LOTORMAR-958625 format. One line per field, with one value per residue (C-alpha): residue number from 0; x, y, z. Coordinates in steps of 0.02 Angstrom, whole numbers. Example, Ala and Ser with C-alpha at 12.3 -4.5 7.8 and 13.67 -1.06 7.14 Angstrom:
% LOTORMAR-958625
vokol: (0,1)
x: (615,684)
y: (-225,-53)
z: (390,357)
% end
This chain:
% LOTORMAR-958625
vokol: (0,1,2,3,4,5,6,7,8,9,10,11,12,13,14,15,16,17,18,19,20,21,22,23,24,25,26,27,28,29,30,31,32,33,34,35,36,37,38,39,40,41,42,43,44,45,46,47,48,49,50,51,52,53,54,55,56,57,58,59,60,61,62,63,64,65,66,67,68,69,70,71,72,73,74,75,76,77,78,79,80,81,82,83,84,85,86,87,88,89,90,91,92,93,94,95,96,97,98,99,100,101,102,103,104,105,106,107,108,109,110,111,112,113,114,115,116,117,118,119,120,121,122,123,124,125,126,127,128,129,130,131,132,133,134,135,136,137,138,139,140,141,142,143,144,145,146,147,148,149,150,151,152,153,154,155,156,157,158,159,160,161,162,163,164,165,166,167,168,169,170,171,172,173,174,175,176,177,178,179,180,181,182,183,184,185,186,187,188,189,190,191,192,193,194,195,196,197,198,199,200,201,202,203,204,205,206,207,208,209,210,211,212,213,214,215,216,217,218,219,220,221,222,223,224,225,226,227,228,229,230,231,232,233,234,235,236,237,238,239,240,241,242,243,244,245,246,247,248,249,250,251,252,253,254,255,256,257,258,259,260,261,262,263,264,265,266,267,268,269,270,271,272,273,274,275,276,277,278,279,280,281,282,283,284,285,286,287,288,289,290,291,292,293,294,295,296,297,298,299,300,301,302,303,304,305,306,307,308,309,310,311,312,313,314,315,316,317,318,319,320,321,322,323,324,325,326,327,328,329,330,331,332,333,334,335,336,337)
x: (844,978,958,1008,1051,1201,1087,1050,893,752,749,938,924,831,966,1098,1012,1024,1195,1308,1398,1385,1416,1304,1164,996,819,699,566,382,363,518,460,289,364,490,361,240,378,408,222,205,347,463,611,744,762,941,881,743,867,990,851,773,936,1004,844,864,1045,999,835,672,611,429,420,478,355,213,258,272,105,19,87,9,-156,-149,-137,-269,-412,-551,-735,-852,-946,-830,-883,-891,-745,-711,-541,-390,-284,-121,-37,129,249,182,201,330,313,128,-32,-111,-222,-259,-377,-495,-479,-532,-677,-740,-751,-834,-961,-1006,-1034,-861,-819,-640,-528,-372,-233,-69,40,127,273,413,499,517,459,317,130,37,-131,-211,-202,-305,-428,-457,-471,-607,-701,-683,-682,-515,-550,-471,-490,-548,-722,-754,-678,-805,-947,-889,-868,-1046,-1110,-1008,-917,-747,-632,-452,-361,-201,-65,-69,-253,-201,-35,49,205,219,189,336,446,405,443,621,668,759,852,910,931,850,680,654,551,408,376,349,245,125,57,-2,-98,-269,-358,-531,-474,-534,-532,-436,-278,-180,6,117,307,449,594,569,652,508,383,421,436,261,187,271,208,31,43,104,-40,-159,-230,-376,-324,-174,-89,79,160,288,181,217,319,292,104,-32,-40,-10,114,27,186,269,221,164,206,75,99,-68,-81,-234,-216,-59,-48,100,84,16,119,36,114,-6,26,83,-69,19,153,303,244,365,305,277,327,188,286,135,51,-113,-236,-380,-341,-410,-583,-559,-503,-651,-770,-694,-644,-461,-434,-251,-218,-84,-199,-347,-243,-170,-342,-419,-264,-255,-440,-420,-284,-392,-546,-442,-371,-547,-599,-722,-642,-581,-437,-329,-431,-596,-530,-472,-643,-739,-628,-658,-845,-853,-748,-850,-1013,-957,-1064,-960,-1033,-984,-812,-799,-678,-729)
y: (-424,-557,-733,-846,-1007,-1085,-1159,-1060,-954,-1029,-875,-875,-997,-868,-739,-869,-910,-727,-689,-833,-732,-712,-894,-976,-853,-882,-818,-880,-997,-949,-1068,-1000,-821,-862,-944,-806,-667,-761,-769,-582,-542,-658,-572,-723,-632,-524,-342,-375,-517,-411,-275,-398,-492,-338,-260,-422,-435,-255,-285,-442,-367,-455,-601,-629,-784,-682,-540,-664,-762,-606,-539,-705,-709,-540,-599,-750,-636,-506,-486,-493,-463,-612,-540,-487,-344,-357,-254,-227,-142,-141,17,34,201,194,308,485,629,768,842,828,818,644,663,477,511,591,439,329,444,440,251,260,386,261,116,36,-21,25,-10,97,62,149,238,403,494,371,488,675,803,700,729,571,512,506,696,709,577,667,838,772,696,517,376,333,179,113,-72,-195,-214,-28,-37,-169,-62,95,5,-56,118,229,116,172,153,203,83,145,13,9,-41,-199,-231,-124,-230,-181,2,-7,-91,33,176,109,186,333,208,103,250,142,73,-107,-247,-195,-51,-179,-318,-208,-150,-327,-362,-341,-368,-404,-508,-385,-466,-319,-246,-94,-72,79,70,194,85,1,-160,-199,-226,-410,-433,-369,-454,-617,-603,-572,-731,-834,-766,-806,-632,-630,-464,-356,-211,-135,16,149,287,467,466,279,297,222,375,382,513,596,665,494,327,205,20,-79,-261,-348,-523,-634,-776,-877,-832,-742,-552,-455,-298,-147,21,166,322,494,604,773,771,887,931,938,876,1033,1035,1096,1189,1228,1056,1137,995,1115,1106,929,1003,1140,1017,905,1054,1111,1282,1230,1163,1115,1003,900,863,819,706,620,587,524,425,336,300,224,103,51,20,-87,-186,-217,-283,-143,-99,-215,-109,40,151,94,122,299,340,268,359,525,491,454,606,724,658,673,761,916,938,762,812,949,1006,952)
z: (1387,1393,1327,1472,1384,1301,1167,1009,1019,914,802,774,629,525,556,511,344,293,366,315,184,-4,-48,84,118,33,30,161,97,112,259,347,320,390,545,574,565,677,808,793,806,956,1051,1045,968,1050,994,937,828,750,704,627,537,457,403,329,228,175,120,24,-42,-9,-114,-162,-51,98,70,47,203,309,246,279,456,490,417,533,684,638,763,635,677,674,526,386,273,85,21,-164,-158,-42,-50,47,85,177,84,107,-15,-23,-199,-238,-137,-121,-274,-270,-123,-248,-362,-216,-170,-349,-334,-162,-226,-362,-243,-229,-53,-13,135,147,271,308,431,453,534,495,370,408,280,207,203,250,188,359,367,208,266,432,350,235,383,322,450,531,638,799,758,627,702,680,506,458,525,434,268,287,328,213,91,158,307,341,456,540,546,737,729,637,723,858,833,650,692,812,682,544,664,680,513,596,706,559,441,308,261,311,232,346,225,88,161,261,93,59,219,135,302,232,81,-50,-223,-297,-222,-279,-245,-272,-263,-283,-338,-506,-446,-329,-470,-488,-299,-264,-416,-364,-186,-248,-353,-205,-100,-245,-241,-363,-443,-399,-487,-449,-530,-493,-421,-374,-215,-197,-175,-285,-397,-584,-642,-790,-867,-883,-961,-827,-833,-735,-685,-656,-581,-569,-445,-478,-663,-737,-730,-877,-907,-989,-1025,-1000,-1104,-1050,-1014,-1013,-1150,-1124,-950,-805,-637,-533,-352,-238,-105,5,0,52,78,50,-135,-138,-108,-238,-371,-332,-340,-504,-437,-456,-632,-610,-762,-673,-526,-636,-748,-595,-520,-681,-731,-564,-571,-745,-688,-541,-649,-766,-620,-554,-725,-751,-916,-1054,-1116,-1072,-1188,-1114,-938,-981,-1055,-907,-781,-870,-873,-687,-644,-752,-678,-495,-366,-337,-163,-108,-42,89,222,397)
% end
């Protein structure tokens, strides 16, 4: 589609801010980011502009103000039901796994089985060779919903719902699927994790690149998220790596982040690569018929970080003990293949 005017396109100023060169370019402000993303979501931007915009952001690296503004724009355009559900925890899953199974799913189900209401959202297929969370959710017979109204109903009925990205925003699903076209991830992979569609008071974030810790923590502060945790998880998902120390940044509203370093759970252990990635093992680990120490430590370790983030434990040690207690007391028939 051609732009038939000699006047600059209204969106061109945002591209110009990012592309003026090393001495003149700058980050977008929160307000500029909000306006720019609203234009994209409303279909007021040309495809060429979107490509240039996303890749200039990628080259510069996103700033907290930009991520926060983009996330807020998406929130402003969500088609929410009239009656919002009470949700305790927002869990994003956009990276996919390629070395280990998504053990964090069992951490989430432990919480759900104990009365925590969780909304998970994510997408799949943008990077070849990865196993995506939706496959595990569907295999376990958990609700994958077509829209936010159904998500609200399922959370009320079961305490859990998985929302595909396209159910929140078809535009963002299209943009995230452009990764093979660009050959690179774009900022869409970052700010979609912060949508938190039902404004859960606690939000978990997993990242792959260490440099994004302060970006996500900063964006959570700008958005005044009541409680948010971000750490470098296995494969970029919200999953503690039990064979490595884990630095967790926790923010509460607009306060400065509190940084805690969680200890190694399996000393001297190498992270094994699961070549088969058989999702059926999730059920066997839950049932206790598969006692894989790495898987168990990953589930319990991730659960502990989450409990601490939700203020259900006053210290790292207390969180570790409570997570082990909940895991040991689980109903081993609760998780089954469907």
